[in-house]
C-alpha positions as YAML, in Angstrom:
chain: A
units: angstrom
residues:
- id: 1
  name: MET
  ca: [85.68, 117.46, 107.06]
- id: 2
  name: THR
  ca: [86.27, 113.82, 107.97]
- id: 3
  name: SER
  ca: [89.63, 112.44, 108.93]
- id: 4
  name: PRO
  ca: [91.11, 109.66, 106.81]
- id: 5
  name: ARG
  ca: [90.18, 106.14, 107.88]
- id: 6
  name: THR
  ca: [92.91, 104.10, 109.50]
- id: 7
  name: PRO
  ca: [93.50, 100.87, 107.55]
- id: 8
  name: THR
  ca: [92.72, 97.60, 109.28]
- id: 9
  name: VAL
  ca: [95.51, 95.17, 110.15]
- id: 10
  name: ALA
  ca: [94.28, 92.90, 107.35]
- id: 11
  name: GLU
  ca: [94.46, 95.78, 104.86]
- id: 12
  name: GLU
  ca: [97.97, 96.63, 106.03]
- id: 13
  name: LEU
  ca: [99.12, 93.03, 105.62]
- id: 14
  name: ARG
  ca: [97.59, 92.82, 102.13]
- id: 15
  name: GLY
  ca: [99.07, 96.21, 101.23]
- id: 16
  name: ALA
  ca: [102.50, 94.89, 102.20]
- id: 17
  name: GLY
  ca: [102.00, 91.88, 99.93]
- id: 18
  name: LEU
  ca: [101.51, 89.44, 102.81]
- id: 19
  name: ARG
  ca: [98.87, 86.78, 103.15]
- id: 20
  name: VAL
  ca: [96.44, 87.60, 105.96]
- id: 21
  name: THR
  ca: [96.38, 84.95, 108.68]
- id: 22
  name: ALA
  ca: [95.02, 85.10, 112.21]
- id: 23
  name: ALA
  ca: [98.53, 84.54, 113.56]
- id: 24
  name: ARG
  ca: [100.07, 87.40, 111.53]
- id: 25
  name: ALA
  ca: [97.27, 89.77, 112.48]
- id: 26
  name: ALA
  ca: [97.56, 88.81, 116.17]
- id: 27
  name: LEU
  ca: [101.34, 89.19, 116.02]
- id: 28
  name: LEU
  ca: [101.16, 92.66, 114.47]
- id: 29
  name: GLU
  ca: [98.57, 93.74, 117.05]
- id: 30
  name: THR
  ca: [100.68, 92.29, 119.90]
- id: 31
  name: VAL
  ca: [103.79, 94.14, 118.76]
- id: 32
  name: ARG
  ca: [101.88, 97.41, 118.39]
- id: 33
  name: ASP
  ca: [100.18, 97.03, 121.77]
- id: 34
  name: GLY
  ca: [103.48, 96.14, 123.46]
- id: 35
  name: ASP
  ca: [106.57, 98.09, 124.29]
- id: 36
  name: HIS
  ca: [109.75, 96.81, 122.62]
- id: 37
  name: LEU
  ca: [108.83, 93.17, 123.19]
- id: 38
  name: ASP
  ca: [111.16, 90.21, 122.80]
- id: 39
  name: VAL
  ca: [110.13, 87.08, 120.90]
- id: 40
  name: GLU
  ca: [108.96, 85.20, 124.02]
- id: 41
  name: ALA
  ca: [106.67, 88.07, 125.06]
- id: 42
  name: ILE
  ca: [105.31, 88.33, 121.52]
- id: 43
  name: ALA
  ca: [104.63, 84.59, 121.36]
- id: 44
  name: SER
  ca: [102.80, 84.78, 124.68]
- id: 45
  name: GLY
  ca: [100.69, 87.70, 123.46]
- id: 46
  name: VAL
  ca: [99.83, 85.93, 120.22]
- id: 47
  name: ARG
  ca: [98.86, 82.78, 122.12]
- id: 48
  name: ASP
  ca: [96.56, 84.86, 124.34]
- id: 49
  name: ARG
  ca: [94.82, 86.13, 121.18]
- id: 50
  name: VAL
  ca: [94.64, 83.06, 118.94]
- id: 51
  name: GLY
  ca: [95.71, 80.00, 120.92]
- id: 52
  name: HIS
  ca: [98.69, 77.81, 120.12]
- id: 53
  name: ILE
  ca: [101.44, 79.05, 117.83]
- id: 54
  name: SER
  ca: [104.94, 77.63, 117.61]
- id: 55
  name: LEU
  ca: [107.97, 79.76, 118.36]
- id: 56
  name: GLN
  ca: [109.21, 78.97, 114.84]
- id: 57
  name: ALA
  ca: [106.00, 80.42, 113.36]
- id: 58
  name: VAL
  ca: [106.47, 83.56, 115.46]
- id: 59
  name: TYR
  ca: [110.04, 83.98, 114.17]
- id: 60
  name: GLU
  ca: [108.91, 83.44, 110.57]
- id: 61
  name: ALA
  ca: [106.06, 85.95, 110.90]
- id: 62
  name: LEU
  ca: [108.34, 88.51, 112.56]
- id: 63
  name: ASN
  ca: [110.85, 88.14, 109.72]
- id: 64
  name: ALA
  ca: [108.09, 88.66, 107.13]
- id: 65
  name: LEU
  ca: [106.60, 91.66, 108.96]
- id: 66
  name: THR
  ca: [110.04, 93.22, 109.45]
- id: 67
  name: ALA
  ca: [110.95, 92.72, 105.78]
- id: 68
  name: ALA
  ca: [107.61, 94.29, 104.80]
- id: 69
  name: GLY
  ca: [108.32, 97.32, 107.00]
- id: 70
  name: LEU
  ca: [105.34, 96.76, 109.32]
- id: 71
  name: VAL
  ca: [107.49, 96.15, 112.41]
- id: 72
  name: ARG
  ca: [111.00, 97.20, 113.36]
- id: 73
  name: ARG
  ca: [113.64, 94.98, 114.93]
- id: 74
  name: ILE
  ca: [116.12, 96.52, 117.33]
- id: 75
  name: GLU
  ca: [119.08, 94.74, 118.89]
- id: 76
  name: PRO
  ca: [120.58, 96.50, 121.90]
- id: 77
  name: ALA
  ca: [123.99, 95.00, 122.75]
- id: 78
  name: GLY
  ca: [123.75, 92.16, 125.25]
- id: 79
  name: SER
  ca: [119.97, 91.94, 124.90]
- id: 80
  name: PRO
  ca: [117.69, 89.71, 122.83]
- id: 81
  name: ALA
  ca: [116.16, 91.24, 119.72]
- id: 82
  name: ARG
  ca: [113.14, 93.42, 120.41]
- id: 83
  name: PHE
  ca: [110.33, 94.44, 118.11]
- id: 84
  name: GLU
  ca: [108.17, 97.52, 117.85]
- id: 85
  name: GLY
  ca: [105.34, 98.84, 115.73]
- id: 86
  name: ARG
  ca: [106.73, 102.36, 115.37]
- id: 87
  name: VAL
  ca: [108.29, 102.30, 111.91]
- id: 88
  name: GLY
  ca: [109.42, 104.71, 109.22]
- id: 89
  name: ASP
  ca: [110.34, 107.69, 111.37]
- id: 90
  name: ASN
  ca: [114.03, 106.98, 112.13]
- id: 91
  name: HIS
  ca: [113.66, 107.36, 115.89]
- id: 92
  name: HIS
  ca: [116.22, 106.03, 118.36]
- id: 93
  name: HIS
  ca: [116.20, 104.25, 121.72]
- id: 94
  name: VAL
  ca: [117.42, 104.59, 125.28]
- id: 95
  name: VAL
  ca: [118.21, 101.40, 127.23]
- id: 96
  name: CYS
  ca: [118.56, 100.99, 131.00]
- id: 97
  name: ARG
  ca: [121.86, 99.30, 131.89]
- id: 98
  name: SER
  ca: [120.29, 97.91, 135.05]
- id: 99
  name: CYS
  ca: [116.88, 96.45, 134.12]
- id: 100
  name: GLY
  ca: [117.03, 96.52, 130.30]
- id: 101
  name: VAL
  ca: [113.89, 98.62, 129.78]
- id: 102
  name: VAL
  ca: [113.81, 100.31, 126.36]
- id: 103
  name: ALA
  ca: [112.14, 103.61, 125.47]
- id: 104
  name: ASP
  ca: [111.81, 105.59, 122.24]
- id: 105
  name: VAL
  ca: [113.82, 108.77, 121.70]
- id: 106
  name: ASP
  ca: [112.90, 111.11, 118.87]
- id: 107
  name: CYS
  ca: [115.70, 112.56, 116.75]
- id: 108
  name: ALA
  ca: [117.22, 115.56, 118.46]
- id: 109
  name: VAL
  ca: [117.83, 117.69, 115.37]
- id: 110
  name: GLY
  ca: [117.18, 117.61, 111.64]
- id: 111
  name: GLU
  ca: [115.54, 115.24, 109.22]
- id: 112
  name: ALA
  ca: [116.15, 111.53, 108.68]
- id: 113
  name: PRO
  ca: [118.89, 110.57, 108.96]
- id: 114
  name: CYS
  ca: [119.36, 112.86, 111.92]
- id: 115
  name: LEU
  ca: [123.09, 112.23, 112.02]
- id: 116
  name: THR
  ca: [125.46, 112.91, 109.17]
- id: 117
  name: ALA
  ca: [128.35, 110.51, 108.67]
- id: 118
  name: ALA
  ca: [131.79, 112.09, 108.44]
- id: 119
  name: ASP
  ca: [132.47, 109.84, 105.42]
- id: 120
  name: SER
  ca: [129.62, 108.02, 103.67]
- id: 121
  name: HIS
  ca: [132.05, 105.86, 101.62]
- id: 122
  name: GLY
  ca: [129.76, 106.47, 98.64]
- id: 123
  name: PHE
  ca: [126.68, 105.06, 100.37]
- id: 124
  name: SER
  ca: [123.32, 106.77, 100.02]
- id: 125
  name: ILE
  ca: [122.50, 106.84, 103.75]
- id: 126
  name: ASP
  ca: [118.80, 106.80, 104.64]
- id: 127
  name: GLU
  ca: [118.81, 105.86, 108.32]
- id: 128
  name: ALA
  ca: [120.89, 106.42, 111.44]
- id: 129
  name: GLU
  ca: [120.60, 104.06, 114.40]
- id: 130
  name: VAL
  ca: [121.53, 105.38, 117.81]
- id: 131
  name: ILE
  ca: [121.13, 103.68, 121.16]
- id: 132
  name: TYR
  ca: [121.56, 105.77, 124.28]
- id: 133
  name: TRP
  ca: [122.55, 103.87, 127.43]
- id: 134
  name: GLY
  ca: [121.88, 104.91, 131.01]
- id: 135
  name: VAL
  ca: [119.83, 104.07, 134.09]
- id: 136
  name: CYS
  ca: [116.04, 104.45, 134.08]
- id: 137
  name: PRO
  ca: [114.22, 106.48, 136.77]
- id: 138
  name: ASP
  ca: [113.00, 103.37, 138.63]
- id: 139
  name: CYS
  ca: [116.49, 101.88, 138.84]
- id: 140
  name: SER
  ca: [117.99, 105.26, 139.79]
- id: 141
  name: THR
  ca: [115.50, 105.55, 142.66]
- id: 142
  name: ALA
  ca: [116.22, 101.97, 143.78]
- id: 143
  name: ARG
  ca: [119.99, 102.70, 143.84]
- id: 144
  name: THR
  ca: [119.59, 105.78, 146.04]
- id: 145
  name: SER
  ca: [117.20, 104.23, 148.57]
...
Protein backbone atom coordinates (compact mmCIF):
# COMPACT_ATOMS: atom_id res chain seq x y z
CA MET A 1 0.00 0.00 0.00
CA THR A 2 1.41 3.39 -0.96
CA SER A 3 0.99 6.47 1.15
CA PRO A 4 -0.80 9.47 -0.35
CA ARG A 5 1.43 11.92 -2.21
CA THR A 6 2.04 15.24 -0.52
CA PRO A 7 0.91 18.11 -2.77
CA THR A 8 3.56 20.49 -4.05
CA VAL A 9 3.60 24.11 -2.92
CA ALA A 10 2.37 25.11 -6.37
CA GLU A 11 -0.55 22.68 -6.10
CA GLU A 12 -1.41 24.02 -2.65
CA LEU A 13 -1.38 27.61 -3.90
CA ARG A 14 -3.59 26.70 -6.89
CA GLY A 15 -5.88 24.67 -4.62
CA ALA A 16 -6.33 27.74 -2.43
CA GLY A 17 -7.27 29.80 -5.49
CA LEU A 18 -4.00 31.73 -5.55
CA ARG A 19 -1.81 32.46 -8.53
CA VAL A 20 1.50 30.62 -8.31
CA THR A 21 4.50 32.94 -8.26
CA ALA A 22 8.09 32.29 -7.27
CA ALA A 23 7.75 34.80 -4.43
CA ARG A 24 4.59 33.18 -3.00
CA ALA A 25 6.11 29.71 -3.22
CA ALA A 26 9.34 30.90 -1.57
CA LEU A 27 7.37 32.69 1.13
CA LEU A 28 5.28 29.62 1.95
CA GLU A 29 8.40 27.45 2.07
CA THR A 30 10.20 30.02 4.27
CA VAL A 31 7.32 30.16 6.75
CA ARG A 32 7.08 26.36 6.89
CA ASP A 33 10.84 25.95 7.31
CA GLY A 34 10.96 28.63 10.01
CA ASP A 35 9.74 28.81 13.55
CA HIS A 36 7.16 31.53 14.20
CA LEU A 37 8.98 34.06 12.03
CA ASP A 38 8.30 37.79 11.93
CA VAL A 39 7.95 39.67 8.64
CA GLU A 40 11.61 40.78 8.53
CA ALA A 41 12.84 37.19 8.95
CA ILE A 42 10.41 35.98 6.30
CA ALA A 43 11.52 38.68 3.86
CA SER A 44 15.14 37.71 4.44
CA GLY A 45 14.36 34.04 3.83
CA VAL A 46 12.45 34.81 0.65
CA ARG A 47 15.31 36.99 -0.62
CA ASP A 48 17.74 34.12 0.02
CA ARG A 49 15.55 31.91 -2.18
CA VAL A 50 14.50 34.19 -5.04
CA GLY A 51 16.44 37.44 -4.81
CA HIS A 52 14.92 40.87 -4.30
CA ILE A 53 11.39 41.24 -2.98
CA SER A 54 9.93 44.36 -1.42
CA LEU A 55 8.62 44.34 2.13
CA GLN A 56 5.25 45.47 0.74
CA ALA A 57 5.13 42.38 -1.51
CA VAL A 58 5.91 40.18 1.51
CA TYR A 59 3.04 41.76 3.49
CA GLU A 60 0.65 41.33 0.56
CA ALA A 61 1.63 37.69 0.04
CA LEU A 62 1.34 36.96 3.77
CA ASN A 63 -2.14 38.48 3.82
CA ALA A 64 -3.19 36.34 0.83
CA LEU A 65 -1.69 33.15 2.28
CA THR A 66 -3.26 33.82 5.68
CA ALA A 67 -6.68 34.50 4.14
CA ALA A 68 -6.35 31.27 2.13
CA GLY A 69 -5.57 29.31 5.30
CA LEU A 70 -2.08 28.25 4.19
CA VAL A 71 -0.30 30.16 6.98
CA ARG A 72 -1.38 31.32 10.41
CA ARG A 73 -0.72 34.73 11.92
CA ILE A 74 -0.22 35.00 15.65
CA GLU A 75 0.17 38.24 17.60
CA PRO A 76 1.58 37.82 21.09
CA ALA A 77 1.09 41.02 23.12
CA GLY A 78 4.04 43.39 22.82
CA SER A 79 5.55 41.44 19.94
CA PRO A 80 5.41 41.86 16.17
CA ALA A 81 3.10 39.54 14.26
CA ARG A 82 4.55 36.10 13.66
CA PHE A 83 3.65 33.54 11.04
CA GLU A 84 3.67 29.76 10.99
CA GLY A 85 2.86 26.95 8.60
CA ARG A 86 1.03 24.80 11.15
CA VAL A 87 -2.62 25.50 10.37
CA GLY A 88 -6.03 23.97 10.96
CA ASP A 89 -5.39 22.16 14.22
CA ASN A 90 -6.27 24.86 16.79
CA HIS A 91 -3.00 24.58 18.69
CA HIS A 92 -1.77 27.28 21.07
CA HIS A 93 1.54 28.95 21.92
CA VAL A 94 3.91 29.58 24.79
CA VAL A 95 5.99 32.79 24.74
CA CYS A 96 9.13 33.56 26.75
CA ARG A 97 8.77 36.86 28.62
CA SER A 98 12.54 37.34 28.50
CA CYS A 99 13.70 36.57 24.93
CA GLY A 100 10.37 36.35 23.07
CA VAL A 101 10.87 32.83 21.71
CA VAL A 102 7.57 31.17 20.72
CA ALA A 103 6.77 27.45 20.78
CA ASP A 104 3.69 25.42 19.86
CA VAL A 105 1.50 23.89 22.56
CA ASP A 106 -1.05 21.25 21.63
CA CYS A 107 -4.52 21.48 23.17
CA ALA A 108 -4.53 19.98 26.63
CA VAL A 109 -7.96 18.35 26.50
CA GLY A 110 -10.81 17.82 24.07
CA GLU A 111 -11.51 18.70 20.48
CA ALA A 112 -11.32 22.07 18.73
CA PRO A 113 -12.13 24.42 20.27
CA CYS A 114 -10.40 22.98 23.30
CA LEU A 115 -11.90 25.60 25.59
CA THR A 116 -15.59 26.18 26.07
CA ALA A 117 -16.76 29.74 26.56
CA ALA A 118 -18.95 30.35 29.60
CA ASP A 119 -21.27 32.40 27.35
CA SER A 120 -20.98 32.19 23.56
CA HIS A 121 -23.31 35.20 23.06
CA GLY A 122 -24.92 33.23 20.24
CA PHE A 123 -21.67 32.78 18.32
CA SER A 124 -20.83 29.46 16.70
CA ILE A 125 -17.30 29.18 18.13
CA ASP A 126 -14.81 27.20 16.03
CA GLU A 127 -11.46 28.21 17.50
CA ALA A 128 -9.92 29.12 20.84
CA GLU A 129 -6.68 31.10 21.00
CA VAL A 130 -4.55 30.75 24.10
CA ILE A 131 -1.09 32.15 24.71
CA TYR A 132 0.84 30.87 27.69
CA TRP A 133 3.53 33.19 29.07
CA GLY A 134 6.62 32.19 31.01
CA VAL A 135 10.40 31.93 30.80
CA CYS A 136 12.06 29.49 28.39
CA PRO A 137 14.68 26.97 29.58
CA ASP A 138 17.61 28.97 28.14
CA CYS A 139 16.54 32.18 29.89
CA SER A 140 15.80 30.28 33.13
CA THR A 141 19.32 28.84 33.06
CA ALA A 142 20.83 32.27 32.34
CA ARG A 143 18.95 33.78 35.32
CA THR A 144 20.23 31.16 37.76
CA SER A 145 23.88 31.26 36.66
